[in-house]
N, C-alpha and C positions, 0 to 999 in steps of 0.2 A: 503493500500499499504506500503511495506516495506520501511523503511528509509534508505538512503545511508549514511554511516558513512564517515567522513573526516579523512583521516590518518594523524597523527602527531607523530613524534618520542619523546618518553620520555627522558628526561634528569635527571641525578641525581647529585644533587650538595650537597656533604658532607661537605663542608667548615665549617659550623657551629659546626660540630662535632670535629673539629681539636682543640678546646679550651679544650677537655676532653681527646683525644687520639693523639698520634703523628703518622706520617707517617711511622715511623720505626716499629710501632707496626703493621700497615697493611701489611709491607714488611715481617714481621715475619710470619704472618698468611697466606701469599700467598701459601706457600708449602702445607698446609692444604687444601686450596681451589683447588689447582690443583689435589691433591689426590682424593678429593670429586669428581671433574670433571671425573677423570679417572674412578673411581668406577661406576659412573652414566653411562657413555657413553660405558663402556666395558660390562655392564650387569652382573658383578661378584660380586657385593656387596649385603649386606643385603636388603632384599625386592626386589630383582631383578626381581621377578615374576610380579611386578606391575610398570613396567617402560613404559608402552604403551603410556603414556602421552607425553613422550619426543618428539616423531616425529608425534604425532597425527595430527597436522595441515597439514602435507604433506601426511600422510598415514591413511586415513579414507575411510570408505565404501561410494563411490560416489552414488551408487544406493540407499542406505538408506537414504543419504543426501536429494536426490531428493524427497523421500517419505515424509521426513520431511517437506520440503518446500510445497508439495502438500497438506499435512494434515493441516499445519498452514494456508494455503490460505482458506481451507474448514473452518476451525475454524473461521477465520477473517469475512467470508462471512455469517456464519451461527449462531453465538453466540455472546452474549454481556457479557459473563463472561467465564472465563477459570480458573479452579481450579487445582493447583498443589498440590498433596499429597506426602510429602516426609519429611525427617528429616536430619540434618547434611549437608553433601555434596550433598545429593539428592535434595536439594532445594536452599541452600545458594548461590551456583554459579550462577544460574539462577537468583535469586532475586538480587545479587549484580550487575550482568551484566545488567539487565533491569533498575535499579536504576541509574547505571552510565551512560548508554547510552540513557536515555530518558530525554529530556529537562524537567525541574522542573515543568513547569505549562502547559504542552501540553497533558499529559497523553499518554497512549498507544492505539494501534488500538483497542484492545479488553482488558478490565481490567483483570488483572491477581491477583488471590488470592491464598494465601499459607496457607495450613493446614496440620496437621499431624505432627508438630514439637513440639506439647505440648499435654497434656491431659485435657485442660480447656474445660469443658462442656459449659461455657458460650461463649467462643470464637466460638465454633462449632455451637451452637444455633444461635448466631448472624449472622454467615455466611450463615446458612440455610435460615434465615428469609430475608436476602439481595437476595439470589438466588431464592427465591420463585416466583418472577415475571420475571425472566430473562431467556434467552435461554443459556443453559449451556453445556460446555463440561469438562470432567475431565481427568486429567493425574496422575496416580497412579505410583510412582517411588520407586522402592524397588528391590535389587538384589534377596532377599530371599522371601520377602513377609510376613516375620514373626515378623519384628520389631515392637514393642508394639504401639507406638504412631500412625505411618502411618497406621497400620493394623486396629486400632480402628476407625480412621477418615474414611478410606476407606469403612469400613462395613457400616458406617452411610451414607456416600455419595452414596454409591451403592445403598442402600434402597431408598434414596431420589430420585435418577435418575430413578429407576425402577418405583416408584409410579408416578414420573412426566411424563415419556415417555412410561411406559410400558417396560417389559423385553426386547423385541425386539428392541424397539427404543433406550433404554439405551445402548444396545450393540454397537450402531453406534457412541455413544458419549462418551464412556469410553476407554481410551488409556492407555496401560500399558507399562511402560519402565522398563525392568527386564532382568534377565539372559537369555542367548540364549536357553538353553535346559532344565534347572532344576529349582527347587524352587517352593514354594507354590503358589506364584503369576503367575509364567509362566504357571503352571498346570491350574489354575483357568481361565487364559486368553484363553488358548487353548479350555478348555471346554466350555466357554461362547462365544468364537468367538471374543473376543476384538482384536482391532488392537494392535500390539506389535512393540516395538522398543528395540534395544539391547544394554545393558550395556556391554562394552568389558570386557573379563575376566582379562586382564592385566592392567586395569585402575581402581584405587581405587577411593571411593566416593569423597574425597575432591579434587581430580584432574579430575573430570568427566564433567566439564562445557563445554568442546568442544565435548562431545559425545551427544546422544539424550537426555541425562539427563538434559543438559543446553539449547541445541539448539532448541528443540521443544518449550519450553516456551518462549525463545527469540524470535523465528520466529512468534509465535502466537501474541506476544506483537507487532509486526511490525517491528522488527529489521532486518537488512540485515545480515543474517548469512553467506552468501557468502562472503561479506566484512570482517566479524569477522574472518572467517577462512583464508582468504587472509592475513589480518594483523598478525594473529597468525603465519603464515608460514614465514612472514618477520621477526617477532621477533624470531622465532626458529633459524633462520640463524644468526641474529643480536647478540644473546646471546649464540652462540656456541663455542666462544673462551675460552680457559682455562686461558687466560691471564687476571690477575686482573686489569690491567689498560685499558683493551679494553672491559670489560664486566660489564655493569652498575649493573646487578643483582647480580653478585658475589661482587661488591664494597658494595653494600647495605648490604648484608649478613655479609660481613667481618666487616663492621663498626658496625652493631648491635651486633655482637659477641664480638667485643673489648669493647663496651659500657657495655655489659652485664657482662662481667668479672670484671668491675670496679663497679658493683652494680647499674648501670643505667638501671633499668628495665621497665621503663614505657615510652612509646613513644607517643608523641603528635603530 
């Protein structure tokens, strides 16, 4: 059963930093903050092709979202291990969200294991040994399907699944999150009949946690992704102001920028 999340507003207290920087320095940087805000929201700055994350909490595919929830419910009912194959933003967002939103000692509805973020043979061998006696679903996440680490891990895990369930049975338990229409993984998924979810063209990997990249692993783990998206939409509006005094996310960025300029590079 999906856990319901309790909404709490984050507060940012940067008063300890004022022993290193002055309010006048933050006032000086405010024009840069407002210019950055203008470039982001006008869609005219560098990297503007990848700004889909800005309004993603309000503008996402509801039909695909429903499919994610249905697939996650199937996984929770039929598996006792869910393996996420990905590297960088293709797995870190989901991993961080699950660790952040799961009570430390209660565990998740279905244990979620991550692989494909390194080339350690020992790591993969230990994972396969653990999975041998479990009912398993896997989710391979890659826009292209050609990144070395996840490609190697997927080849090994795919072979494992086909030995365990047969080729037909494995097809039902392998899920690909990839490009809508192109790439090696999309071609393979279509040829094999794997279920697929789409990584939006205008959302880069490190900003993809609120796409199927992060939502399916979260939902499989038992998190209430409806509440996650609702909270994200509240935050989207909460942090929409270009006014430094009214926007905690910009305050944090400004304080870190000022500290960085003074050689304070390590955050604890």
